C-alpha positions as CSV (number, residue, x, y, z in Angstrom):
1,M,-27.5,12.3,-32.7
2,S,-24.1,12.0,-34.3
3,S,-22.8,15.1,-32.5
4,A,-23.8,13.7,-29.1
5,T,-22.1,10.4,-29.8
6,S,-18.8,12.1,-30.9
7,T,-19.0,14.3,-27.7
8,D,-19.4,11.2,-25.5
9,S,-16.6,9.5,-27.3
10,A,-14.3,12.5,-26.8
11,W,-15.2,12.7,-23.1
12,D,-14.6,8.9,-22.8
13,R,-11.1,9.2,-24.2
14,R,-10.4,12.3,-22.0
15,R,-11.4,10.6,-18.8
16,W,-9.2,7.6,-19.6
17,L,-6.3,10.0,-20.2
18,I,-7.0,11.7,-16.9
19,L,-7.0,8.3,-15.1
20,G,-3.7,7.4,-16.8
21,V,-2.0,10.6,-15.9
22,I,-3.0,10.3,-12.3
23,A,-2.0,6.7,-12.1
24,L,1.4,7.4,-13.6
25,A,1.9,10.3,-11.1
26,Q,1.2,8.0,-8.2
27,L,3.5,5.3,-9.7
28,M,6.3,7.9,-10.0
29,V,6.0,8.8,-6.3
30,V,5.9,5.3,-5.1
31,L,8.6,4.0,-7.4
32,D,11.0,6.8,-6.3
33,L,12.0,5.0,-3.1
34,T,12.7,1.8,-4.9
35,V,14.7,3.4,-7.6
36,M,16.8,5.3,-5.1
37,N,17.5,2.2,-3.0
38,V,18.7,0.4,-6.1
39,A,20.9,3.4,-7.2
40,L,22.2,4.2,-3.8
41,P,25.4,2.2,-3.9
42,S,26.5,3.7,-7.2
43,A,25.5,7.2,-6.0
44,Q,27.7,6.6,-2.9
45,R,30.7,5.7,-5.0
46,A,30.2,8.6,-7.4
47,L,29.6,11.3,-4.7
48,H,32.0,9.8,-2.1
49,F,29.8,9.8,1.0
50,T,30.0,7.3,3.8
51,T,27.7,4.4,4.6
52,V,26.3,6.2,7.6
53,D,25.3,9.1,5.3
54,R,23.4,6.7,3.0
55,Q,20.5,6.6,5.4
56,W,20.0,10.4,5.0
57,V,19.3,9.9,1.3
58,V,16.2,7.9,2.1
59,T,15.3,9.8,5.3
60,A,15.4,13.2,3.7
61,Y,12.6,12.1,1.3
62,T,10.4,10.2,3.7
63,L,10.7,12.8,6.5
64,T,9.6,15.7,4.3
65,F,7.0,13.6,2.5
66,G,5.4,12.3,5.7
67,S,5.5,15.6,7.6
68,L,4.1,17.8,4.8
69,L,1.4,15.4,3.6
70,L,-1.4,17.0,5.6
71,L,-0.3,20.5,4.5
72,G,-0.3,19.3,0.9
73,G,-3.9,18.2,1.3
74,R,-4.9,21.5,2.8
75,L,-3.2,23.4,0.0
76,A,-5.1,21.3,-2.5
77,D,-8.3,22.3,-0.8
78,L,-7.4,26.0,-0.7
79,L,-5.7,26.4,-4.1
80,G,-7.5,23.8,-6.1
81,R,-6.7,20.2,-6.9
82,K,-5.7,20.6,-10.5
83,V,-3.3,23.5,-9.7
84,T,-1.6,21.6,-6.8
85,F,-1.4,18.4,-8.9
86,L,0.3,20.2,-11.8
87,A,2.6,22.1,-9.5
88,G,3.5,19.0,-7.6
89,L,4.1,17.0,-10.7
90,A,6.3,19.6,-12.4
91,G,8.2,20.2,-9.2
92,F,8.7,16.5,-8.5
93,A,10.0,15.9,-12.0
94,G,12.2,19.0,-12.0
95,V,13.8,18.2,-8.6
96,S,14.2,14.6,-9.7
97,A,16.3,15.7,-12.6
98,I,18.4,18.0,-10.3
99,G,18.9,15.1,-7.9
100,G,20.0,12.9,-10.8
101,A,22.6,15.5,-11.7
102,S,23.9,16.0,-8.2
103,V,27.6,16.8,-7.9
104,N,27.9,16.4,-4.1
105,F,26.1,14.9,-1.1
106,T,24.5,18.1,0.0
107,M,22.9,18.7,-3.4
108,L,21.6,15.2,-3.4
109,I,20.1,15.5,0.1
110,T,18.5,18.8,-0.7
111,A,17.0,17.4,-3.9
112,R,15.6,14.4,-2.0
113,A,14.1,16.7,0.6
114,C,12.5,18.8,-2.1
115,Q,11.2,15.7,-3.8
116,G,9.5,14.7,-0.6
117,A,7.9,18.2,-0.4
118,F,6.6,18.1,-4.0
119,A,5.4,14.5,-3.5
120,A,3.5,15.7,-0.4
121,L,1.8,18.3,-2.7
122,L,1.2,15.8,-5.5
123,V,-0.2,12.8,-3.7
124,P,-3.2,14.3,-1.9
125,S,-4.3,16.3,-5.0
126,A,-3.9,13.2,-7.2
127,L,-6.0,11.1,-4.8
128,S,-8.7,13.8,-4.5
129,L,-8.8,14.3,-8.3
130,L,-9.2,10.5,-8.6
131,T,-12.1,10.4,-6.2
132,T,-13.9,13.3,-7.7
133,S,-13.5,12.8,-11.4
134,P,-15.7,10.6,-13.6
135,A,-12.6,8.6,-14.5
136,A,-12.4,7.5,-10.9
137,W,-15.9,6.0,-11.1
138,I,-14.5,3.5,-13.6
139,A,-11.5,2.6,-11.5
140,T,-13.6,2.3,-8.4
141,S,-16.3,0.1,-10.0
142,T,-13.6,-2.1,-11.5
143,F,-11.8,-2.4,-8.2
144,S,-15.0,-3.1,-6.3
145,T,-16.1,-5.7,-8.8
146,T,-12.7,-7.5,-8.6
147,S,-12.5,-7.4,-4.9
148,K,-16.1,-8.7,-4.5
149,S,-15.4,-11.6,-6.8
150,S,-12.1,-12.5,-5.2
151,S,-13.6,-12.4,-1.7
152,R,-16.2,-15.1,-2.6
153,T,-13.6,-17.7,-3.4
């Protein structure tokens, strides 16, 4: 009986860890636009690009992210959710570091476009992992309980 309890406890910790990693990955993707908008004026001064070019920093990310989102979901179906999640997470983090170390405008735009591509790989696999893992059942039940109680008021 003690063995079953320790196994359940280990699984319980693991599913919370899975939920935390997926939530942090989603936060990282969503927060990226906000952080870049805050850092854009100092990046413009450091890399000496024009005000007109500032729009391309945001557009490079959103254009590749939005246009490759369906492909990212299909790749998650074909290659596996865990593989595409880890590849998207590692790629997004790596390209973010490259973008932060950009020495010119072209390097920054290329890094932002690659960030969008890796985000398009990361987001669908993260959401599908969330909806198919037991950790998601906790999040879904918590959300549905809160939304039902708040809709009654």
